[in-house]
C-alpha positions as CSV (number, residue, x, y, z in Angstrom):
1,L,187.2,-66.3,165.0
2,L,186.9,-62.7,166.0
3,E,185.8,-61.9,162.6
4,A,182.5,-63.9,163.4
5,R,181.4,-61.3,165.5
6,T,180.0,-63.5,168.2
7,P,179.9,-63.0,171.9
8,V,181.4,-66.5,172.8
9,V,184.1,-67.9,171.2
10,T,185.5,-71.5,171.7
11,F,189.1,-72.8,170.5
12,F,190.4,-76.5,171.3
13,G,194.0,-77.4,172.2
14,K,195.6,-80.6,172.5
15,A,195.8,-82.3,176.4
16,W,197.2,-85.1,175.5
17,L,201.1,-85.4,175.3
18,L,200.7,-88.2,172.6
19,H,199.4,-85.3,170.5
20,V,201.4,-82.7,171.6
21,H,204.8,-84.8,170.8
22,K,203.7,-87.0,167.3
23,V,200.9,-84.8,166.0
24,L,201.8,-80.9,166.7
25,R,205.4,-82.1,166.7
26,T,206.3,-79.6,169.9
27,S,207.4,-79.2,173.4
28,P,204.9,-79.7,176.5
29,D,205.4,-76.0,177.4
30,E,204.9,-74.4,173.6
31,N,201.5,-76.5,173.5
32,L,200.7,-74.7,177.2
33,A,202.2,-71.5,176.0
34,M,199.5,-71.7,172.8
35,I,196.7,-72.7,174.8
36,A,197.1,-69.5,177.2
37,D,198.6,-66.9,174.1
38,T,194.7,-67.8,172.6
39,A,192.9,-67.6,175.4
40,R,194.3,-64.2,176.3
41,Y,194.2,-62.8,173.0
42,L,190.5,-63.9,172.9
43,K,189.3,-62.9,176.2
44,D,191.1,-59.0,175.5
45,H,189.0,-58.8,172.9
46,G,186.1,-59.1,174.9
47,R,184.8,-62.5,174.0
48,E,183.5,-65.0,176.6
49,V,186.0,-67.6,175.8
50,I,185.8,-71.5,176.1
51,F,188.6,-74.2,175.6
52,D,187.7,-77.4,174.4
53,A,190.5,-79.7,175.8
54,E,191.0,-82.2,172.7
55,H,191.8,-86.0,174.0
56,F,191.3,-84.7,177.7
57,F,190.4,-88.0,179.3
58,D,193.0,-90.4,176.9
59,G,195.3,-87.4,178.0
60,Y,194.4,-87.2,181.5
61,R,194.6,-91.2,182.0
62,D,197.9,-91.1,180.4
63,N,199.5,-88.2,182.5
64,P,196.6,-86.6,184.6
65,R,199.2,-83.6,185.7
66,Y,199.9,-82.7,182.5
67,A,196.2,-82.6,181.4
68,L,195.5,-80.8,184.1
69,D,198.0,-77.9,183.3
70,C,196.4,-77.6,179.9
71,L,193.2,-76.4,181.9
72,L,194.7,-74.4,184.2
73,A,196.5,-72.6,181.3
74,A,193.5,-71.6,179.5
75,Q,191.4,-70.9,182.7
76,K,194.4,-68.7,184.1
77,A,194.8,-66.8,180.7
78,G,191.1,-65.7,181.4
79,A,188.8,-68.8,179.8
80,D,185.3,-68.5,181.2
81,L,184.8,-72.6,180.8
82,V,186.8,-75.4,179.9
83,V,185.4,-78.3,178.5
84,L,186.9,-82.1,178.9
85,C,186.7,-83.4,175.7
86,D,186.4,-87.4,175.0
87,T,187.9,-86.8,171.1
88,C,188.2,-90.7,170.3
89,G,185.1,-91.7,172.4
90,G,186.7,-94.5,174.3
91,I,185.8,-93.4,177.9
92,M,182.8,-95.6,179.8
93,P,180.5,-93.4,182.0
94,S,182.1,-94.9,185.3
95,D,185.5,-93.4,184.2
96,A,184.2,-90.3,183.1
97,G,182.1,-89.4,186.1
98,R,185.0,-90.0,188.4
99,I,187.2,-87.9,185.7
100,V,185.2,-85.0,185.9
101,R,184.7,-85.3,189.6
102,D,188.4,-85.3,190.3
103,V,189.0,-82.2,187.9
104,I,186.9,-79.9,189.5
105,A,188.3,-81.1,193.1
106,Q,192.0,-80.5,191.7
107,T,191.0,-77.1,189.8
108,G,188.0,-75.7,191.4
109,I,186.8,-74.2,187.7
110,P,183.8,-74.9,186.2
111,V,184.2,-77.4,183.5
112,G,182.2,-78.5,180.8
113,A,182.3,-82.2,178.7
114,H,182.3,-83.3,175.1
115,F,181.6,-87.4,174.3
116,H,181.4,-89.0,171.0
117,N,179.6,-92.2,170.5
118,D,181.9,-94.6,169.4
119,C,181.1,-96.9,172.3
120,G,177.5,-96.1,171.9
121,V,177.8,-94.5,175.6
122,A,177.9,-90.7,174.7
123,V,174.7,-89.6,176.2
124,A,175.1,-92.2,179.4
125,N,178.9,-90.4,179.7
126,S,176.9,-87.0,179.6
127,L,174.7,-87.7,182.1
128,A,177.5,-89.0,184.7
129,A,179.5,-85.9,183.6
130,V,176.7,-84.0,184.9
131,E,176.1,-86.0,188.1
132,A,179.7,-85.4,188.9
133,G,179.1,-81.2,188.7
134,A,179.5,-80.2,184.6
135,V,177.7,-77.5,183.7
136,Q,177.8,-77.6,180.2
137,V,177.5,-80.4,178.0
138,H,178.2,-81.1,173.8
139,G,175.7,-83.0,171.3
140,S,173.7,-83.0,168.5
141,V,169.9,-83.2,167.1
142,N,169.4,-86.7,166.8
143,G,173.5,-87.4,167.6
144,Y,174.9,-86.6,164.2
145,G,178.3,-86.1,164.1
146,E,181.6,-87.9,162.8
147,R,181.9,-91.4,163.0
148,T,179.6,-92.8,164.8
149,G,178.5,-89.4,166.3
150,N,177.9,-87.1,169.2
151,C,175.8,-87.1,172.3
152,N,172.2,-87.4,170.9
153,L,170.5,-84.0,172.3
154,T,166.9,-85.4,171.6
155,T,167.6,-88.3,174.2
156,L,170.0,-86.5,176.4
157,I,167.6,-83.0,176.7
158,P,164.5,-85.2,178.2
159,N,166.8,-87.4,180.5
160,L,168.0,-84.2,182.0
161,V,164.7,-82.3,182.2
162,L,162.2,-85.3,183.2
163,K,164.7,-87.5,185.1
164,K,167.2,-85.2,186.6
165,S,164.6,-82.3,187.1
166,L,167.3,-79.8,186.0
167,P,165.7,-77.1,184.2
168,V,167.5,-76.8,180.8
169,L,164.1,-76.9,178.8
170,S,160.7,-75.5,179.7
171,A,157.7,-77.7,179.6
172,P,156.2,-75.9,176.8
173,R,159.5,-75.7,174.3
174,L,160.2,-79.7,175.4
175,K,156.7,-80.6,173.7
176,H,158.5,-79.6,170.1
177,L,161.3,-82.0,170.7
178,R,159.9,-84.5,168.6
179,D,159.2,-81.7,165.4
180,L,162.9,-80.8,166.2
181,S,163.9,-84.1,165.4
182,L,162.2,-84.7,162.5
183,F,163.1,-80.7,161.1
184,V,166.6,-82.1,161.0
185,D,165.9,-85.4,159.6
186,E,164.3,-83.9,157.1
187,I,166.7,-80.9,156.2
188,A,169.6,-83.6,156.2
189,N,167.4,-85.9,153.9
190,L,167.9,-88.9,156.3
191,R,164.9,-91.1,157.6
192,H,164.2,-90.8,161.1
193,D,164.7,-93.1,163.5
194,P,161.4,-95.1,164.5
195,R,163.4,-96.7,167.3
196,A,164.7,-93.2,168.7
197,P,163.9,-92.8,172.5
198,F,161.3,-90.5,173.5
199,V,160.6,-89.0,169.7
200,G,160.7,-92.4,168.0
201,R,157.6,-93.3,166.5
202,T,157.8,-96.8,168.2
203,S,158.9,-95.8,171.5
204,F,155.5,-95.6,172.8
205,A,154.0,-98.2,170.7
206,H,152.0,-100.7,172.7
207,K,151.0,-104.3,170.7
208,G,150.2,-107.6,173.0
209,G,146.4,-107.7,173.9
210,M,146.6,-108.0,177.8
211,H,149.5,-105.0,177.6
212,V,147.3,-102.5,176.0
213,N,144.4,-103.6,178.4
214,A,146.5,-102.3,181.1
215,V,147.7,-99.1,178.9
216,E,144.2,-98.1,178.9
217,K,143.3,-98.5,182.2
218,L,146.5,-96.7,183.6
219,P,149.3,-95.7,181.0
220,R,152.1,-94.8,183.5
221,A,152.0,-98.6,184.0
222,Y,153.5,-99.0,180.9
223,E,155.1,-96.0,179.9
224,H,157.9,-94.1,182.1
225,I,156.6,-90.4,180.8
226,P,153.4,-89.5,178.9
227,P,154.5,-89.4,175.0
228,E,152.5,-85.7,174.7
229,T,155.5,-84.5,177.2
230,V,158.2,-84.6,174.3
231,G,155.6,-83.9,171.4
232,N,155.3,-87.8,170.9
233,F,151.7,-90.0,171.1
234,R,150.8,-93.1,171.8
235,R,150.6,-96.0,169.4
236,I,148.4,-99.0,169.4
237,L,149.8,-102.2,167.1
238,V,147.0,-104.2,165.7
239,G,147.8,-107.5,164.1
240,E,146.2,-110.9,163.9
241,L,146.8,-111.9,167.6
242,S,145.5,-108.4,168.9
243,G,142.8,-108.6,171.2
244,R,139.4,-106.3,171.5
245,S,141.5,-103.9,173.6
246,N,144.2,-103.0,170.8
247,V,140.8,-102.2,168.3
248,L,139.1,-100.5,170.6
249,M,141.8,-98.2,171.4
250,K,143.5,-97.5,167.8
251,A,139.4,-96.7,167.2
252,T,139.4,-94.3,170.0
253,E,142.9,-92.7,168.4
254,L,140.7,-92.3,165.1
255,G,138.1,-90.4,167.1
256,Y,135.4,-93.3,167.3
257,R,133.8,-94.6,170.1
258,F,132.4,-97.9,171.1
259,D,132.5,-100.7,173.8
260,K,134.2,-104.1,173.2
261,D,130.7,-106.0,172.9
262,Q,129.8,-104.1,169.7
263,P,129.6,-105.7,166.5
264,E,131.8,-103.6,164.9
265,V,135.0,-105.0,166.8
266,R,134.2,-108.1,165.9
267,K,133.8,-107.2,161.8
268,I,137.3,-104.8,162.3
269,L,139.4,-108.0,163.7
270,D,137.9,-110.5,161.3
271,E,138.9,-108.4,158.6
272,I,142.4,-108.0,160.1
273,K,142.7,-111.5,160.1
274,R,141.2,-112.1,156.6
275,L,144.0,-109.7,155.2
276,E,146.4,-110.8,157.3
277,S,146.1,-113.9,156.1
278,E,146.6,-113.1,152.7
279,G,149.9,-111.6,153.5
280,Y,149.2,-108.3,154.8
281,E,150.5,-106.7,158.3
282,F,149.4,-103.8,160.0
283,E,151.8,-103.0,162.9
284,A,154.0,-100.6,160.9
285,A,151.5,-99.8,158.3
286,E,148.6,-97.3,160.7
287,G,147.8,-95.8,157.5
288,S,146.3,-98.9,156.1
289,L,144.8,-99.4,159.1
290,D,143.4,-96.7,159.6
291,I,141.2,-96.8,156.3
292,L,140.4,-100.5,157.2
293,I,138.8,-99.6,160.0
294,R,136.7,-96.5,158.4
295,K,135.7,-99.1,155.9
296,A,134.6,-101.5,158.4
297,L,132.7,-99.0,159.7
298,G,131.3,-97.6,156.8
299,R,132.9,-94.4,157.2
300,H,135.7,-94.3,155.0
301,R,135.4,-91.7,152.2
302,S,137.1,-92.0,148.8
303,F,138.7,-89.2,147.2
304,F,139.3,-90.5,144.0
305,E,138.7,-93.2,141.7
306,L,140.7,-95.5,139.5
307,D,139.6,-95.9,135.6
308,E,143.1,-97.3,134.7
309,Y,146.5,-97.3,135.4
310,H,149.8,-98.4,132.9
311,V,153.4,-98.5,133.4
312,S,155.8,-98.8,130.6
313,I,159.8,-99.8,130.4
314,F,161.7,-98.8,127.8
315,K,165.4,-100.3,127.8
316,S,167.8,-98.4,125.3
317,S,170.7,-100.6,124.5
318,K,172.2,-98.2,122.8
319,L,172.1,-95.6,125.3
320,H,172.5,-98.1,128.4
321,T,169.0,-96.2,129.7
322,V,166.2,-97.4,131.3
323,D,163.3,-95.2,131.2
324,C,160.1,-95.8,132.9
325,E,156.9,-94.2,132.1
326,A,153.3,-94.3,133.9
327,T,149.8,-93.1,133.1
328,V,146.9,-93.0,135.3
329,K,143.3,-92.2,134.2
330,L,141.0,-91.3,137.5
331,R,137.6,-89.5,138.2
332,V,138.2,-86.8,140.9
333,K,135.1,-85.3,142.6
334,G,133.3,-86.4,139.8
335,Q,135.9,-85.0,137.1
336,P,138.4,-86.6,135.0
337,A,141.9,-86.7,135.3
338,H,144.3,-88.2,132.6
339,T,147.7,-87.7,133.1
340,A,151.5,-89.1,132.6
341,A,154.7,-88.7,134.1
342,E,157.8,-90.3,134.0
343,G,160.3,-91.7,136.9
344,D,163.1,-93.3,138.0
345,G,161.5,-96.6,138.5
346,P,158.0,-98.0,137.5
347,V,157.0,-97.2,141.2
348,H,158.5,-93.2,141.1
349,A,156.6,-92.8,138.0
350,L,153.4,-94.2,139.3
351,D,153.9,-91.9,141.9
352,R,154.4,-89.0,140.5
353,A,151.6,-89.4,137.7
354,L,149.2,-89.9,140.4
355,R,150.2,-86.9,142.3
356,K,150.0,-84.8,138.9
357,A,146.5,-85.7,138.6
358,L,145.4,-84.9,141.8
359,R,147.5,-81.8,142.3
360,D,144.9,-79.1,140.8
361,F,142.2,-81.2,143.0
362,Y,144.1,-81.2,146.3
363,P,147.5,-78.7,146.4
364,H,148.3,-79.5,149.5
365,I,149.4,-83.0,148.6
366,D,152.6,-81.5,148.0
367,K,153.3,-81.5,151.6
368,M,153.8,-85.4,151.7
369,S,156.7,-87.2,150.6
370,L,157.4,-91.4,150.7
371,E,160.3,-92.0,152.8
372,D,160.9,-95.4,152.2
373,Y,159.7,-98.2,149.9
374,K,160.4,-101.7,151.2
375,V,159.2,-104.8,149.2
376,R,158.8,-108.3,150.3
377,I,158.5,-111.8,148.4
378,L,156.3,-113.9,150.8
379,D,156.5,-117.4,149.1
380,S,160.1,-117.6,147.1
381,Q,159.4,-120.8,146.0
382,T,156.9,-119.4,143.2
383,G,159.7,-117.7,141.9
384,T,158.6,-114.7,139.9
385,A,155.2,-115.3,140.3
386,A,155.3,-115.0,144.1
387,R,153.1,-112.9,146.2
388,T,154.8,-109.6,147.2
389,R,154.0,-107.1,150.1
390,V,155.1,-103.4,150.0
391,F,155.6,-101.5,152.5
392,I,155.6,-97.6,152.4
393,E,156.3,-95.2,154.7
394,S,155.4,-91.2,154.2
395,T,155.8,-88.3,156.0
396,D,154.2,-84.6,156.0
397,G,157.6,-83.4,158.2
398,H,155.5,-83.6,161.7
399,R,154.5,-87.0,161.6
400,E,155.1,-90.1,159.6
401,W,152.8,-93.2,158.7
402,G,153.2,-96.3,157.1
403,T,151.0,-98.0,154.5
404,V,150.7,-101.7,152.7
405,G,149.8,-103.3,149.8
406,V,150.1,-106.9,148.9
407,S,149.5,-108.6,145.4
408,D,151.2,-111.5,143.2
409,N,152.2,-108.0,140.9
410,I,154.5,-106.2,142.6
411,I,152.7,-102.9,140.8
412,E,149.8,-103.5,142.1
413,A,151.1,-104.2,145.4
414,S,152.8,-100.6,145.0
415,W,149.4,-99.2,143.5
416,L,147.6,-100.4,146.7
417,A,150.1,-99.3,149.4
418,L,150.6,-95.9,147.3
419,V,146.7,-95.2,147.1
420,D,146.5,-96.0,151.3
421,S,149.3,-93.4,152.0
422,I,147.8,-90.4,150.1
423,D,144.4,-91.3,151.0
424,Y,145.0,-91.3,154.7
425,F,147.2,-88.1,154.5
426,L,144.1,-86.2,152.7
427,L,142.0,-87.5,155.3
428,R,144.2,-85.9,158.1
429,N,143.9,-82.9,156.4
430,R,140.8,-82.1,154.8
431,K,140.5,-79.0,153.4
């Protein structure tokens, strides 16, 4: 620990007699001596010392006196802070707050808190601990951790700042919270949770016509905070049952201004209803909706034109392999582009071939990637000839968007969703 040369060193020790006897297989006094010796040694070498009291809450419920003795052993040996850990993740918020309050009252020493999310209440426990007097809480971005995870800092931090008025993060830095959440998921190669509080894509999404109309007039009537406070944004969901208010607000998001009585609004609504009668859904496909609105207004720009595409699948019984290759012929900025690419499947091959054809004309296309691909059979009674809806979710590392395609042919449905995804990215990143 000392060789890490950090100004702060954290070590952990057992605070539950069950672990002392059955896991460490030592005596209670020896366990206390090990805690004190470690804290003293680290403090003697000039470090700020934090002691994580592992299994503290279970230990406190089993034998309060011994659990407190573990904390005092570390504190008297020089530890600057002791942290109460719910290592099994089984404590409830009411108990967490009560025990933190009891510990502070009985010892008079500063404490932190560390909660796991096995019962889904790690954030609630952390808030209860802070209210009870804890001066430090542990967690991770997006709640990642062993088993069901740790306290989610992207939920806890805005609650502390915006609901508890605790200045743990400045307002300008809080605006980067969603970017941080997306960045960590990108590094971890995990899909971002669209329903995550504060930072999720649907955290500030509105659908119902009357609801949306009210949001337009008075956002705080339906939003507990302004979404931009945490770097998020309001989303208006548009579907077959949407009213004019939804369409108007969605068009406003895209930079268009017109009132609800203009014929363009009816034209957009009619096109949405026509496509949804064919199997389209736009609630989670704002990229396709954006393009639909632009086309209805006659303001859509096509970045390429398709001449043809071809997908081949080759299965080798001898090699036990399935190879896929796609070829696309496009016209881009008046020039022909003919490329081929292999992929793990027909859609992957088609995606790679399309990007390869566009890369020389739009190099920044490499900044976007596909995050999710879903297929839904709309009428399973027609068997393999069933109409298919394909939904694709894409990201550029800062923002996600969905696109949709519908066809009797799954490859064509995938192509339509792919084209919308790339078109939407290029529209938003014109160079």
